[in-house]
C-alpha positions in Angstrom: 98.8 143.3 92.3 100.3 144.3 89.1 102.8 141.3 88.0 106.0 142.1 86.7 105.9 140.0 83.5 104.4 141.2 80.1 104.0 138.0 78.2 100.9 136.2 78.7 102.2 132.9 80.3 104.9 134.2 82.2 101.9 136.8 83.9 100.0 133.3 84.3 103.3 131.2 85.5 102.7 133.5 88.7 98.9 133.8 89.3 99.6 129.7 89.3 102.2 130.4 91.7 100.5 132.5 93.7 97.8 130.0 94.3 100.6 126.8 94.8 102.1 128.7 97.6 98.6 129.5 99.3 98.1 126.3 98.9 101.1 124.4 100.4 100.6 127.1 103.5 97.7 126.1 104.3 98.4 122.4 104.6 101.5 123.1 106.4 99.5 125.1 108.8 97.5 122.3 109.2 100.3 119.5 110.3 101.6 122.1 112.8 97.9 123.0 114.0 97.6 119.3 114.6 100.9 118.6 115.7 101.2 121.2 118.7 97.6 119.8 119.6 100.0 116.1 120.2 102.0 117.8 122.5 100.1 119.8 124.6 97.9 116.1 124.8 101.3 114.7 125.5 102.2 117.4 127.9 98.8 117.0 129.3 99.1 113.3 130.1 95.5 112.8 128.0 97.7 109.7 125.9 93.8 109.0 124.7 93.8 112.3 123.0 97.2 112.5 121.8 96.8 109.1 119.9 93.8 111.0 118.5 96.0 114.0 117.2 98.4 112.2 116.0 96.2 110.1 113.9 94.6 113.2 112.7 98.4 115.1 112.3 99.8 111.4 110.3 96.4 112.3 107.9 97.6 115.3 107.0 101.6 114.7 106.5 100.4 111.7 104.3 98.0 114.2 102.0 100.6 116.7 102.5 103.4 114.3 101.2 101.3 112.6 98.3 100.4 116.3 97.1 104.1 117.5 96.7 104.0 119.9 99.5 106.2 117.9 101.7 109.6 114.8 100.5 108.6 111.4 101.9 111.6 112.1 104.2 110.2 115.0 105.8 107.1 112.7 106.0 108.6 109.8 106.9 110.6 111.9 109.9 108.3 113.9 111.4 106.0 110.5 111.7 108.4 109.0 113.1 109.6 111.5 116.0 106.0 111.9 116.4 105.2 107.8 117.2 108.2 107.9 119.5 106.9 111.0 121.6 104.4 109.3 121.7 105.7 105.3 122.8 107.9 107.3 125.3 104.9 108.7 127.1 103.2 105.9 127.5 106.3 104.1 128.6 106.8 106.9 131.0 102.7 106.0 132.0 103.5 102.8 132.5 106.5 103.4 134.9 104.8 105.6 137.0 102.5 103.5 137.2 104.3 100.3 138.2 
């Protein structure tokens, strides 16, 4: 796509922004994927699989945080909510068994 910029440095900045946007989209997409996998495992009652998916989600969230794709508080909030959800599922499972 032809840019509207005429100055060489502006054209370069547009291209760099496009590249970074694509990179950030991929990171966010990976996070969403593992969050969905985690939630599906919880809903299916597979806590072992859910724990593994939670580890993967946290890994991708932390990677996005360190690269600047996600703000620190956003990453912490996502991790906290997912962990709380897993703990709640574990409590419900132990309550059913008891």
